[in-house]
All heavy atoms as an XYZ file, in Angstrom:
877
protein
N       6.090     -9.928    -22.015
C       4.991     -9.798    -21.089
C       4.307     -8.459    -21.313
O       4.959     -7.464    -21.557
C       5.491     -9.892    -19.652
C       5.971    -11.291    -19.299
S       6.441    -11.453    -17.577
C       8.142    -10.931    -17.672
N       2.987     -8.477    -21.155
C       2.218     -7.276    -21.429
C       1.283     -6.982    -20.263
O       0.380     -7.754    -19.967
C       1.413     -7.498    -22.708
C       0.727     -6.266    -23.200
C       0.050     -6.527    -24.537
O       0.655     -7.183    -25.402
O      -1.079     -6.058    -24.693
N       1.538     -5.849    -19.571
C       0.696     -5.455    -18.443
C      -0.677     -5.047    -18.956
O      -0.797     -4.364    -19.967
C       1.352     -4.300    -17.688
C       0.623     -3.930    -16.415
C       1.333     -2.853    -15.643
O       2.312     -3.164    -14.939
O       0.906     -1.690    -15.757
N      -1.709     -5.469    -18.237
C      -3.080     -5.124    -18.608
C      -3.262     -3.617    -18.616
O      -2.684     -2.899    -17.811
C      -4.060     -5.765    -17.634
N      -4.022     -3.140    -19.552
C      -4.317     -1.720    -19.663
C      -5.444     -1.373    -18.688
O      -6.608     -1.627    -18.959
C      -4.737     -1.371    -21.087
C      -3.702     -1.738    -22.135
C      -2.571     -0.716    -22.157
C      -1.652     -0.938    -23.329
N      -0.595     -1.895    -23.106
N      -5.086     -0.824    -17.560
C      -6.081     -0.333    -16.625
C      -6.599     -1.319    -15.594
O      -6.721     -0.953    -14.445
N      -6.918     -2.528    -15.979
C      -7.566     -3.465    -15.055
C      -6.717     -3.674    -13.805
O      -5.503     -3.854    -13.884
C      -7.825     -4.826    -15.744
C      -8.354     -5.852    -14.758
C      -8.795     -4.659    -16.898
N      -7.396     -3.626    -12.646
C      -6.717     -3.840    -11.371
C      -7.477     -4.915    -10.599
O      -8.708     -4.874    -10.498
C      -6.655     -2.552    -10.530
C      -6.029     -2.811     -9.169
C      -5.891     -1.460    -11.266
N      -6.743     -5.879    -10.063
C      -7.298     -6.916     -9.197
C      -6.997     -6.529     -7.752
O      -5.879     -6.139     -7.427
C      -6.681     -8.281     -9.500
C      -6.919     -8.785    -10.909
C      -8.335     -9.234    -11.095
C      -8.503     -9.902    -12.455
N      -9.818    -10.502    -12.599
N      -7.996     -6.634     -6.903
C      -7.880     -6.332     -5.476
C      -8.076     -7.670     -4.757
O      -9.156     -8.258     -4.812
C      -8.962     -5.325     -5.093
C      -9.045     -4.994     -3.642
N      -8.228     -4.060     -3.039
C      -9.874     -5.450     -2.670
C      -8.550     -3.954     -1.769
N      -9.549     -4.787     -1.514
N      -7.016     -8.164     -4.117
C      -7.048     -9.478     -3.482
C      -6.913     -9.316     -1.977
O      -6.042     -8.583     -1.503
C      -5.906    -10.369     -4.021
C      -5.887    -11.712     -3.310
C      -6.047    -10.565     -5.524
N      -7.779     -9.995     -1.238
C      -7.719     -9.989      0.217
C      -7.629    -11.427      0.701
O      -8.469    -12.254      0.339
C      -8.973     -9.317      0.784
C      -9.033     -9.136      2.294
C      -9.812     -7.872      2.641
C      -9.654    -10.321      2.998
N      -6.597    -11.728      1.472
C      -6.455    -13.027      2.123
C      -6.902    -12.864      3.563
O      -6.513    -11.887      4.224
C      -5.008    -13.509      2.098
C      -4.397    -13.763      0.731
C      -2.914    -14.093      0.876
C      -5.113    -14.891      0.026
N      -7.701    -13.813      4.068
C      -8.268    -13.664      5.398
C      -8.135    -14.930      6.231
O      -8.248    -16.040      5.711
C      -9.750    -13.300      5.289
N      -7.921    -14.720      7.523
C      -8.035    -15.777      8.525
C      -9.043    -15.255      9.539
O      -8.810    -14.240     10.193
C      -6.710    -16.064      9.213
C      -6.848    -17.092     10.323
C      -5.576    -17.290     11.108
C      -5.819    -18.308     12.211
N      -4.737    -18.295     13.186
N     -10.180    -15.921      9.631
C     -11.220    -15.495     10.568
C     -10.816    -15.829     12.000
O     -10.087    -16.789     12.244
C     -12.561    -16.149     10.215
C     -13.170    -15.569      8.971
C     -12.945    -16.149      7.732
C     -13.940    -14.415      9.034
C     -13.485    -15.602      6.578
C     -14.486    -13.864      7.885
C     -14.253    -14.458      6.660
N     -11.297    -15.012     12.931
C     -11.001    -15.229     14.341
C     -11.572    -16.560     14.805
O     -12.626    -16.997     14.323
C     -11.597    -14.104     15.196
C     -10.881    -12.792     15.065
C     -11.498    -11.740     15.969
C     -10.753    -10.422     15.845
N     -11.391     -9.367     16.649
N     -10.877    -17.181     15.726
C     -11.355    -18.410     16.372
C     -12.736    -18.129     16.946
O     -12.971    -17.074     17.554
C     -10.398    -18.787     17.498
C     -10.721    -20.083     18.171
C      -9.871    -21.227     17.673
O      -8.863    -20.984     17.004
O     -10.236    -22.364     17.974
N     -13.660    -19.041     16.724
C     -15.005    -18.882     17.251
C     -15.984    -18.230     16.285
O     -17.176    -18.161     16.580
N     -15.484    -17.736     15.140
C     -16.388    -17.186     14.137
C     -17.102    -18.361     13.473
O     -16.464    -19.246     12.909
C     -15.624    -16.370     13.076
O     -14.837    -15.372     13.721
C     -16.586    -15.695     12.107
N     -18.410    -18.409     13.589
C     -19.171    -19.556     13.083
C     -19.225    -19.554     11.556
O     -19.054    -18.512     10.918
C     -20.594    -19.550     13.644
O     -21.347    -18.508     13.054
N     -19.505    -20.715     10.995
C     -19.665    -20.830      9.542
C     -20.805    -19.929      9.060
O     -20.713    -19.330      7.987
C     -19.935    -22.281      9.131
C     -18.696    -23.149      9.247
O     -17.576    -22.603      9.294
O     -18.851    -24.387      9.293
N     -21.872    -19.817      9.858
C     -22.993    -18.967      9.496
C     -22.569    -17.496      9.464
O     -22.938    -16.759      8.541
C     -24.156    -19.162     10.468
C     -25.402    -18.416     10.026
O     -25.813    -18.586      8.849
O     -25.961    -17.649     10.841
N     -21.785    -17.073     10.448
C     -21.282    -15.696     10.470
C     -20.409    -15.442      9.241
O     -20.519    -14.385      8.613
C     -20.454    -15.440     11.731
C     -21.266    -15.330     12.993
C     -20.364    -15.246     14.207
O     -19.570    -16.144     14.463
N     -20.488    -14.158     14.956
N     -19.546    -16.398      8.919
C     -18.665    -16.254      7.759
C     -19.495    -16.130      6.485
O     -19.230    -15.272      5.639
C     -17.656    -17.408      7.674
C     -16.665    -17.305      8.844
C     -16.932    -17.418      6.331
C     -15.746    -18.516      9.005
N     -20.527    -16.958      6.345
C     -21.379    -16.898      5.156
C     -22.082    -15.541      5.053
O     -22.206    -14.990      3.957
C     -22.406    -18.034      5.163
C     -21.797    -19.392      4.884
C     -21.043    -19.420      3.570
O     -21.515    -18.964      2.532
N     -19.826    -19.961      3.604
N     -22.527    -14.996      6.177
C     -23.175    -13.681      6.169
C     -22.184    -12.586      5.772
O     -22.532    -11.664      5.029
C     -23.802    -13.379      7.533
C     -25.006    -14.239      7.848
C     -26.078    -14.172      6.768
O     -26.463    -13.100      6.316
N     -26.541    -15.326      6.325
N     -20.947    -12.687      6.256
C     -19.914    -11.715      5.885
C     -19.591    -11.805      4.393
O     -19.423    -10.783      3.727
C     -18.656    -11.923      6.727
C     -18.802    -11.539      8.201
C     -17.638    -12.092      9.013
C     -18.907    -10.024      8.357
N     -19.534    -13.010      3.868
C     -19.271    -13.197      2.438
C     -20.405    -12.585      1.606
O     -20.161    -11.901      0.609
C     -19.053    -14.681      2.097
C     -17.741    -15.175      2.729
C     -19.059    -14.910      0.581
C     -17.549    -16.681      2.691
N     -21.641    -12.795      2.025
C     -22.785    -12.192      1.317
C     -22.706    -10.667      1.366
O     -22.995     -9.993      0.380
C     -24.105    -12.683      1.920
C     -24.433    -14.106      1.565
C     -25.721    -14.555      2.219
C     -25.990    -16.015      1.927
N     -27.180    -16.524      2.634
N     -22.298    -10.132      2.512
C     -22.145     -8.688      2.636
C     -21.061     -8.155      1.721
O     -21.217     -7.097      1.100
N     -19.957     -8.901      1.628
C     -18.852     -8.517      0.739
C     -19.344     -8.537     -0.704
O     -19.152     -7.582     -1.463
C     -17.690     -9.478      0.940
C     -16.327     -8.974      0.551
C     -15.199     -9.437      1.219
C     -16.130     -8.077     -0.486
C     -13.922     -9.000      0.869
C     -14.865     -7.643     -0.835
C     -13.764     -8.116     -0.152
O     -12.505     -7.690     -0.508
N     -20.001     -9.614     -1.092
C     -20.503     -9.745     -2.457
C     -21.508     -8.641     -2.794
O     -21.561     -8.164     -3.927
C     -21.138    -11.116     -2.656
N     -22.291     -8.218     -1.806
C     -23.296     -7.184     -2.040
C     -22.671     -5.833     -2.388
O     -23.329     -4.984     -3.001
C     -24.222     -7.047     -0.834
C     -25.406     -6.160     -1.148
O     -26.110     -6.360     -2.144
N     -25.603     -5.148     -0.327
N     -21.409     -5.628     -2.030
C     -20.742     -4.376     -2.398
C     -20.744     -4.185     -3.916
O     -20.744     -3.061     -4.409
C     -19.309     -4.346     -1.864
C     -19.170     -4.291     -0.340
C     -17.696     -4.340      0.049
C     -19.846     -3.060      0.237
N     -20.781     -5.297     -4.651
C     -20.847     -5.244     -6.114
C     -22.093     -4.486     -6.574
O     -22.064     -3.794     -7.591
C     -20.846     -6.677     -6.660
C     -20.610     -6.915     -8.123
C     -19.287     -6.326     -8.586
C     -20.615     -8.412     -8.404
N     -23.178     -4.578     -5.807
C     -24.426     -3.876     -6.139
C     -24.416     -2.415     -5.697
O     -25.268     -1.636     -6.131
C     -25.618     -4.568     -5.470
C     -25.819     -5.963     -5.977
O     -25.714     -6.218     -7.169
N     -26.100     -6.878     -5.067
N     -23.491     -2.053     -4.827
C     -23.507     -0.729     -4.214
C     -22.401      0.204     -4.710
O     -22.532      1.422     -4.594
C     -23.382     -0.862     -2.692
C     -24.443     -1.730     -2.006
C     -24.100     -1.916     -0.532
C     -25.817     -1.116     -2.180
N     -21.329     -0.378     -5.242
C     -20.170      0.424     -5.629
C     -19.921      0.242     -7.123
O     -19.452     -0.817     -7.559
C     -18.927      0.021     -4.801
C     -19.239      0.138     -3.294
C     -17.728      0.880     -5.193
C     -18.155     -0.365     -2.383
N     -20.240      1.250     -7.928
C     -20.156      1.123     -9.389
C     -18.775      0.746     -9.925
O     -18.677      0.051    -10.934
C     -20.561      2.516     -9.887
C     -21.373      3.105     -8.790
C     -20.797      2.550     -7.515
N     -17.716      1.169     -9.253
C     -16.371      0.876     -9.779
C     -15.964     -0.581     -9.586
O     -15.024     -1.053    -10.221
C     -15.329      1.788     -9.124
O     -15.211      1.514     -7.740
N     -16.678     -1.320     -8.747
C     -16.391     -2.742     -8.495
C     -17.070     -3.560     -9.593
O     -18.294     -3.598     -9.686
C     -16.912     -3.130     -7.107
C     -16.525     -4.482     -6.631
S     -17.159     -4.691     -4.923
C     -16.549     -6.317     -4.552
N     -16.268     -4.178    -10.460
C     -16.811     -4.844    -11.655
C     -17.084     -6.330    -11.468
O     -17.934     -6.898    -12.148
C     -15.864     -4.640    -12.845
C     -15.666     -3.170    -13.194
C     -16.982     -2.484    -13.466
C     -16.820     -1.015    -13.788
N     -18.065     -0.296    -13.861
N     -16.337     -7.010    -10.573
C     -16.600     -8.427    -10.314
C     -16.084     -8.790     -8.928
O     -15.271     -8.070     -8.339
C     -15.949     -9.324    -11.369
O     -14.541     -9.329    -11.225
N     -16.590     -9.915     -8.412
C     -16.209    -10.400     -7.092
C     -16.183    -11.916     -7.118
O     -17.114    -12.552     -7.613
C     -17.223     -9.911     -6.035
C     -17.010    -10.508     -4.672
C     -16.015    -10.024     -3.841
C     -17.812    -11.551     -4.224
C     -15.815    -10.568     -2.578
C     -17.620    -12.097     -2.965
C     -16.623    -11.608     -2.144
N     -15.106    -12.488     -6.596
C     -14.973    -13.942     -6.450
C     -14.393    -14.222     -5.072
O     -13.673    -13.389     -4.516
C     -14.024    -14.520     -7.508
C     -14.483    -14.297     -8.902
N     -14.118    -13.191     -9.635
C     -15.298    -15.019     -9.688
C     -14.678    -13.254    -10.826
N     -15.404    -14.353    -10.882
N     -14.677    -15.390     -4.552
C     -14.086    -15.785     -3.279
C     -13.894    -17.296     -3.272
O     -14.460    -18.018     -4.090
C     -14.944    -15.340     -2.091
C     -16.199    -16.161     -1.913
C     -17.389    -15.987     -2.550
C     -16.350    -17.301     -1.064
N     -18.281    -16.946     -2.144
C     -17.664    -17.773     -1.229
C     -15.508    -17.976     -0.184
C     -18.162    -18.869     -0.539
C     -15.995    -19.068      0.502
C     -17.316    -19.502      0.322
N     -13.095    -17.773     -2.346
C     -12.892    -19.207     -2.191
C     -12.169    -19.520     -0.898
O     -11.661    -18.632     -0.218
N     -12.150    -20.811     -0.569
C     -11.442    -21.309      0.612
C     -10.189    -22.044      0.152
O     -10.165    -22.623     -0.926
C     -12.326    -22.277      1.401
C     -13.464    -21.599      2.132
C     -14.330    -22.582      2.875
C     -13.571    -23.152      4.061
N     -14.400    -23.967      4.942
N      -9.178    -22.033      1.002
C      -7.932    -22.721      0.683
C      -8.177    -24.223      0.536
O      -8.793    -24.847      1.405
C      -6.894    -22.486      1.782
C      -5.613    -23.227      1.505
O      -4.990    -22.969      0.461
O      -5.242    -24.096      2.324
N      -7.702    -24.779     -0.572
C      -7.795    -26.217     -0.818
C      -6.429    -26.792     -1.188
O      -6.332    -27.928     -1.650
C      -8.827    -26.546     -1.935
C     -10.230    -26.162     -1.504
C      -8.459    -25.872     -3.243
N      -5.384    -26.032     -0.957
C      -4.037    -26.431     -1.356
C      -3.535    -27.619     -0.540
O      -3.772    -27.712      0.667
C      -3.069    -25.256     -1.176
O      -1.747    -25.667     -1.462
N      -2.798    -28.505     -1.199
C      -2.174    -29.631     -0.508
C      -0.756    -29.285     -0.053
O      -0.113    -30.062      0.639
C      -2.137    -30.895     -1.403
C      -1.326    -30.619     -2.673
C      -3.546    -31.365     -1.725
C      -1.057    -31.843     -3.521
N      -0.277    -28.083     -0.413
C       1.093    -27.688     -0.080
C       1.251    -27.182      1.354
O       2.357    -27.059      1.852
C       1.584    -26.610     -1.046
C       1.697    -27.107     -2.470
C       2.130    -26.008     -3.396
O       1.329    -25.081     -3.610
O       3.280    -26.075     -3.885
N       0.145    -26.832      2.009
C       0.161    -26.353      3.386
C       1.047    -25.112      3.563
O       1.774    -24.999      4.539
C       0.570    -27.465      4.355
C       0.133    -27.175      5.769
O      -0.851    -26.482      5.999
N       0.880    -27.677      6.731
N       0.974    -24.184      2.608
C       1.760    -22.950      2.674
C       0.870    -21.726      2.926
O       1.292    -20.599      2.708
C       2.545    -22.764      1.372
C       3.591    -23.839      1.066
C       4.185    -23.635     -0.322
C       4.679    -23.836      2.129
N      -0.336    -21.944      3.411
C      -1.322    -20.873      3.572
C      -1.053    -19.946      4.753
O      -1.684    -18.898      4.866
C      -2.727    -21.454      3.697
C      -2.842    -22.491      4.756
N      -2.873    -22.191      6.090
C      -2.892    -23.840      4.663
C      -2.966    -23.305      6.790
N      -2.970    -24.323      5.945
N      -0.139    -20.307      5.635
C       0.235    -19.492      6.797
C      -0.972    -19.104      7.650
O      -1.021    -18.025      8.233
C       1.019    -18.253      6.365
C       2.325    -18.591      5.678
C       3.123    -17.370      5.303
O       3.048    -16.342      5.955
N       3.898    -17.496      4.240
N      -1.958    -19.979      7.704
C      -3.139    -19.746      8.534
C      -4.289    -19.059      7.820
O      -5.397    -19.004      8.346
N      -4.044    -18.518      6.632
C      -5.119    -17.876      5.881
C      -6.057    -18.952      5.343
O      -5.607    -19.985      4.860
C      -4.563    -17.022      4.740
C      -3.808    -15.815      5.224
C      -2.431    -15.830      5.324
C      -4.484    -14.665      5.614
C      -1.728    -14.728      5.779
C      -3.799    -13.556      6.069
C      -2.412    -13.589      6.162
N      -7.346    -18.702      5.431
C      -8.333    -19.713      5.044
C      -9.181    -19.317      3.841
O      -9.713    -20.179      3.161
C      -9.284    -19.995      6.225
O      -9.892    -18.757      6.642
C      -8.523    -20.620      7.392
N      -9.339    -18.011      3.609
C     -10.223    -17.521      2.556
C      -9.516    -16.485      1.689
O      -8.651    -15.755      2.165
C     -11.469    -16.868      3.158
C     -12.396    -17.819      3.819
N     -12.115    -18.409      5.044
C     -13.611    -18.286      3.445
C     -13.122    -19.196      5.384
N     -14.040    -19.137      4.430
N      -9.936    -16.423      0.421
C      -9.447    -15.403     -0.501
C     -10.648    -14.713     -1.127
O     -11.673    -15.349     -1.415
C      -8.526    -16.002     -1.591
C      -7.905    -14.891     -2.434
C      -9.260    -17.031     -2.430
C      -6.758    -15.354     -3.307
N     -10.516    -13.400     -1.292
C     -11.555    -12.578     -1.909
C     -10.889    -11.739     -2.991
O      -9.860    -11.110     -2.744
C     -12.200    -11.663     -0.861
C     -12.795    -12.444      0.286
C     -12.037    -12.720      1.414
C     -14.087    -12.923      0.219
C     -12.563    -13.455      2.470
C     -14.626    -13.665      1.267
C     -13.859    -13.926      2.390
N     -11.464    -11.765     -4.201
C     -10.875    -11.035     -5.316
C     -11.932    -10.176     -5.992
O     -12.993    -10.665     -6.372
C     -10.284    -12.002     -6.346
C      -9.654    -11.273     -7.525
C      -9.256    -12.215     -8.640
O     -10.175    -12.721     -9.331
O      -8.061    -12.428     -8.803
N     -11.623     -8.894     -6.116
C     -12.499     -7.954     -6.818
C     -11.735     -7.369     -8.001
O     -10.509     -7.239     -7.947
C     -12.914     -6.813     -5.883
O     -13.526     -7.320     -4.730
N     -12.464     -7.019     -9.045
C     -11.851     -6.441    -10.239
C     -12.373     -5.026    -10.440
O     -13.575     -4.761    -10.267
C     -12.177     -7.296    -11.482
O     -11.716     -8.626    -11.256
C     -11.502     -6.738    -12.735
N     -11.451     -4.137    -10.820
C     -11.759     -2.740    -11.088
C     -11.151     -2.367    -12.435
O     -10.175     -2.976    -12.864
C     -11.180     -1.845     -9.980
C     -11.747     -2.183     -8.632
C     -11.177     -3.176     -7.848
C     -12.860     -1.522     -8.153
C     -11.708     -3.510     -6.613
C     -13.407     -1.843     -6.919
C     -12.825     -2.837     -6.152
N     -11.715     -1.353    -13.081
C     -11.212     -0.943    -14.397
C      -9.871     -0.234    -14.320
O      -9.124     -0.226    -15.289
C     -12.240     -0.051    -15.098
C     -13.480     -0.816    -15.525
C     -14.499      0.057    -16.224
O     -14.331      1.292    -16.269
O     -15.477     -0.512    -16.725
N      -9.559      0.368    -13.156
C      -8.309      1.111    -13.020
C      -8.044      1.397    -11.543
O      -8.870      1.077    -10.684
C      -8.369      2.418    -13.821
C      -9.632      3.197    -13.553
O     -10.090      3.307    -12.418
N     -10.222      3.752    -14.613
N      -6.899      2.016    -11.248
C      -6.550      2.312     -9.861
C      -7.497      3.351     -9.256
O      -7.749      3.328     -8.049
C      -5.084      2.791     -9.737
O      -4.871      3.891    -10.625
C      -4.106      1.678    -10.050
N      -8.031      4.242    -10.082
C      -9.005      5.213     -9.591
C     -10.265      4.502     -9.077
O     -10.873      4.938     -8.103
C      -9.381      6.228    -10.682
C      -8.254      7.145    -11.096
C      -7.261      6.533    -12.097
O      -7.512      5.421    -12.603
O      -6.237      7.173    -12.343
N     -10.640      3.422     -9.746
C     -11.795      2.634     -9.307
C     -11.559      1.996     -7.953
O     -12.475      1.921     -7.125
N     -10.327      1.541     -7.704
C      -9.993      0.980     -6.395
C     -10.088      2.070     -5.329
O     -10.648      1.855     -4.245
C      -8.585      0.339     -6.391
C      -8.229     -0.174     -5.000
C      -8.489     -0.783     -7.409
N      -9.572      3.256     -5.638
C      -9.623      4.370     -4.688
C     -11.080      4.741     -4.374
O     -11.421      5.015     -3.212
C      -8.864      5.571     -5.238
N     -11.939      4.741     -5.397
C     -13.356      5.034     -5.195
C     -13.989      3.994     -4.272
O     -14.751      4.330     -3.363
C     -14.085      5.046     -6.545
C     -15.565      5.314     -6.447
C     -16.265      5.214     -7.796
O     -15.730      5.723     -8.793
O     -17.353      4.593     -7.839
N     -13.657      2.730     -4.500
C     -14.147      1.611     -3.685
C     -13.715      1.763     -2.234
O     -14.532      1.660     -1.316
C     -13.614      0.316     -4.297
C     -13.642     -0.897     -3.412
C     -14.806     -1.641     -3.243
C     -12.481     -1.354     -2.782
C     -14.825     -2.781     -2.458
C     -12.489     -2.485     -2.003
C     -13.662     -3.192     -1.841
O     -13.662     -4.333     -1.057
N     -12.432      2.028     -2.012
C     -11.893      2.127     -0.656
C     -12.569      3.253      0.127
O     -12.855      3.110      1.323
C     -10.361      2.312     -0.691
C      -9.810      2.679      0.671
C      -9.692      1.048     -1.211
N     -12.860      4.379     -0.535
C     -13.447      5.535      0.133
C     -14.977      5.492      0.198
O     -15.580      6.265      0.944
C     -13.015      6.815     -0.585
N     -15.594      4.579     -0.548
C     -17.059      4.540     -0.620
C     -17.651      4.223      0.763
O     -17.191      3.310      1.451
C     -17.498      3.478     -1.635
C     -18.917      3.584     -2.037
N     -19.955      3.184     -1.215
C     -19.493      4.057     -3.174
C     -21.101      3.389     -1.835
N     -20.846      3.917     -3.028
N     -18.681      4.965      1.183
C     -19.277      4.736      2.507
C     -19.738      3.293      2.742
O     -19.608      2.778      3.860
C     -20.465      5.703      2.537
C     -20.122      6.765      1.550
C     -19.293      6.097      0.486
N     -20.260      2.627      1.716
C     -20.699      1.231      1.878
C     -19.511      0.328      2.185
O     -19.620     -0.592      3.005
C     -21.430      0.749      0.625
N     -18.368      0.586      1.529
C     -17.167     -0.212      1.804
C     -16.637      0.080      3.199
O     -16.279     -0.832      3.935
C     -16.071      0.060      0.767
C     -14.771     -0.572      1.128
N     -13.755      0.134      1.724
C     -14.331     -1.857      1.015
C     -12.739     -0.680      1.955
N     -13.067     -1.896      1.545
N     -16.582      1.355      3.568
C     -16.067      1.734      4.890
C     -16.892      1.065      5.986
O     -16.344      0.468      6.926
C     -16.056      3.272      5.056
C     -15.711      3.667      6.481
C     -15.078      3.899      4.060
N     -18.207      1.126      5.859
C     -19.097      0.512      6.855
C     -18.891     -1.002      6.901
O     -18.769     -1.598      7.976
C     -20.551      0.836      6.524
C     -21.541      0.273      7.519
C     -22.990      0.610      7.169
O     -23.228      1.549      6.388
O     -23.878     -0.080      7.697
N     -18.853     -1.649      5.723
C     -18.669     -3.093      5.688
C     -17.293     -3.490      6.223
O     -17.175     -4.449      6.989
C     -18.849     -3.635      4.257
C     -18.538     -5.100      4.174
C     -19.430     -6.031      4.675
C     -17.331     -5.540      3.655
C     -19.127     -7.391      4.640
C     -17.022     -6.880      3.615
C     -17.928     -7.816      4.107
N     -16.254     -2.768      5.829
C     -14.892     -3.111      6.242
C     -14.747     -3.083      7.759
O     -14.050     -3.927      8.330
C     -13.881     -2.166      5.593
N     -15.409     -2.136      8.427
C     -15.346     -2.081      9.886
C     -15.879     -3.358     10.520
O     -15.306     -3.879     11.478
C     -16.097     -0.860     10.415
C     -15.345      0.423     10.161
O     -14.124      0.445     10.123
N     -16.081      1.510      9.978
N     -16.964     -3.893      9.980
C     -17.546     -5.136     10.492
C     -16.685     -6.328     10.085
O     -16.336     -7.173     10.913
C     -18.992     -5.313      9.973
C     -19.551     -6.676     10.357
C     -19.874     -4.190     10.482
N     -16.337     -6.398      8.807
C     -15.582     -7.538      8.280
C     -14.237     -7.686      8.988
O     -13.901     -8.763      9.482
C     -15.377     -7.346      6.771
C     -14.766     -8.526      6.075
C     -15.519     -9.651      5.794
C     -13.439     -8.505      5.684
C     -14.966    -10.738      5.140
C     -12.866     -9.585      5.029
C     -13.642    -10.705      4.761
N     -13.482     -6.598      9.053
C     -12.138     -6.660      9.639
C     -12.173     -6.991     11.118
O     -11.241     -7.614     11.638
C     -11.385     -5.353      9.390
C     -11.071     -5.052      7.927
C     -10.460     -3.660      7.794
C     -10.161     -6.111      7.327
N     -13.235     -6.643     11.815
C     -13.328     -6.963     13.243
C     -13.491     -8.461     13.484
O     -13.314     -8.933     14.606
C     -14.476     -6.189     13.897
O     -15.721     -6.687     13.468
N     -13.820     -9.214     12.439
C     -13.962    -10.664     12.540
C     -12.726    -11.421     12.071
O     -12.735    -12.651     12.032
C     -15.176    -11.123     11.721
C     -16.470    -10.795     12.404
O     -16.917    -11.507     13.279
N     -17.074     -9.676     12.028
N     -11.668    -10.691     11.691
C     -10.469    -11.336     11.174
C      -9.344    -11.334     12.191
O      -9.144    -10.371     12.924
C      -9.997    -10.629      9.900
C     -10.956    -10.628      8.716
C     -10.308     -9.958      7.520
C     -11.433    -12.025      8.373
N      -8.597    -12.436     12.173
C      -7.397    -12.555     12.987
C      -6.178    -12.078     12.200
O      -5.264    -11.477     12.756
C      -7.226    -14.018     13.413
C      -6.112    -14.217     14.401
O      -5.904    -13.338     15.255
O      -5.433    -15.261     14.322
N      -6.179    -12.377     10.899
C      -5.085    -11.981     10.006
C      -5.670    -11.547      8.672
O      -6.662    -12.104      8.216
C      -4.132    -13.168      9.738
C      -3.299    -13.595     10.916
C      -2.526    -14.888     10.661
C      -1.567    -14.813      9.514
N      -0.695    -16.006      9.405
N      -5.019    -10.563      8.033
C      -5.480    -10.098      6.728
C      -4.285     -9.580      5.931
O      -3.359     -8.993      6.493
C      -6.572     -9.005      6.875
C      -6.039     -7.763      7.554
C      -7.188     -8.657      5.537
N      -4.315     -9.828      4.631
C      -3.357     -9.256      3.688
C      -4.172     -8.751      2.507
O      -5.067     -9.448      2.020
C      -2.330    -10.302      3.183
C      -1.497     -9.740      2.048
C      -1.449    -10.782      4.308
N      -3.877     -7.528      2.063
C      -4.540     -6.963      0.889
C      -3.464     -6.624     -0.133
O      -2.431     -6.057      0.200
C      -5.353     -5.701      1.244
C      -5.943     -5.066     -0.009
C      -6.452     -6.037      2.238
N      -3.740     -6.997     -1.388
C      -2.774     -6.798     -2.463
C      -3.532     -6.368     -3.705
O      -4.493     -7.030     -4.108
C      -2.042     -8.135     -2.721
C      -0.780     -8.017     -3.499
C       0.438     -7.856     -2.861
C      -0.791     -8.068     -4.887
C       1.616     -7.766     -3.573
C       0.385     -7.978     -5.614
C       1.593     -7.820     -4.950
N      -3.133     -5.251     -4.298
C      -3.715     -4.782     -5.561
C      -2.661     -4.923     -6.647
O      -1.496     -4.593     -6.417
C      -4.126     -3.309     -5.457
C      -5.219     -3.066     -4.438
O      -6.041     -3.983     -4.214
O      -5.262     -1.970     -3.864
N      -3.072     -5.426     -7.811
C      -2.106     -5.589     -8.909
C      -2.781     -5.477    -10.263
O      -3.988     -5.651    -10.388
C      -1.375     -6.930     -8.794
C      -2.237     -8.135     -9.137
C      -2.138     -8.726    -10.394
C      -3.141     -8.681     -8.226
C      -2.927     -9.819    -10.720
C      -3.921     -9.765     -8.552
C      -3.805    -10.341     -9.799
O      -4.588    -11.424    -10.137
N      -1.967     -5.161    -11.258
C      -2.425     -5.161    -12.645
C      -1.928     -6.473    -13.254
O      -0.719     -6.702    -13.312
C      -1.843     -3.966    -13.405
C      -2.442     -2.652    -12.986
C      -1.942     -1.531    -13.883
C      -2.668     -0.252    -13.559
N      -2.346      0.794    -14.534
N      -2.838     -7.322    -13.694
C      -2.436     -8.607    -14.262
C      -1.542     -8.419    -15.496
O      -1.771     -7.520    -16.311
C      -3.757     -9.263    -14.682
C      -4.805     -8.554    -13.887
C      -4.288     -7.157    -13.683
N      -0.536     -9.244    -15.586
C       0.394     -9.207    -16.710
C       0.251    -10.508    -17.497
O       0.331    -11.595    -16.930
C       1.843     -9.057    -16.214
O       1.922     -7.839    -15.458
C       2.824     -9.022    -17.354
N       0.055    -10.387    -18.786
C      -0.055    -11.547    -19.660
C       1.331    -11.921    -20.160
O       2.089    -11.054    -20.610
C      -0.962    -11.232    -20.872
O      -2.243    -10.844    -20.376
C      -1.101    -12.419    -21.789
N       1.656    -13.181    -20.074
C       2.928    -13.677    -20.588
C       2.673    -14.242    -21.968
O       1.861    -15.162    -22.137
C       3.513    -14.764    -19.660
C       4.807    -15.305    -20.238
C       3.724    -14.212    -18.258
N       3.358    -13.680    -22.954
C       3.231    -14.160    -24.330
C       4.432    -15.032    -24.644
O       5.560    -14.551    -24.696
C       3.145    -12.978    -25.300
C       1.996    -12.007    -25.059
C       2.107    -10.799    -25.977
C       0.666    -12.701    -25.255
N       4.200    -16.314    -24.828
C       5.288    -17.243    -25.119
C       5.463    -17.374    -26.630
O       4.487    -17.341    -27.384
C       4.981    -18.606    -24.508
C       4.839    -18.613    -22.976
C       4.430    -19.975    -22.499
C       6.138    -18.185    -22.317
N       6.696    -17.538    -27.038
C       6.948    -17.670    -28.492
C       6.372    -18.947    -29.054
O       6.155    -19.908    -28.433
C       8.471    -17.682    -28.605
C       9.010    -17.856    -27.225
C       7.893    -17.605    -26.266
């Protein structure tokens, strides 16, 4: 197995509060995606809704994944004023949240 050189994935699992409308959720997602235009260290952004048939989501409904070139880029993102402002709004609409940062590891099979 070979750990990626530098690349860091920032994953956020979210469960929105009861009563948060689909329109509100869509606006929050657009705001999250817009951070890509405001924070240079943020290289990509993807999101999705749970579609698993295993029912192991523990109430989480959405996933958000951002890519950074290194851990310093994640630190820059976390401290950036645009992220701080957005996070205050975004997190106030969540009932549950988990954030996980990792360096992807490639498995090389013989």
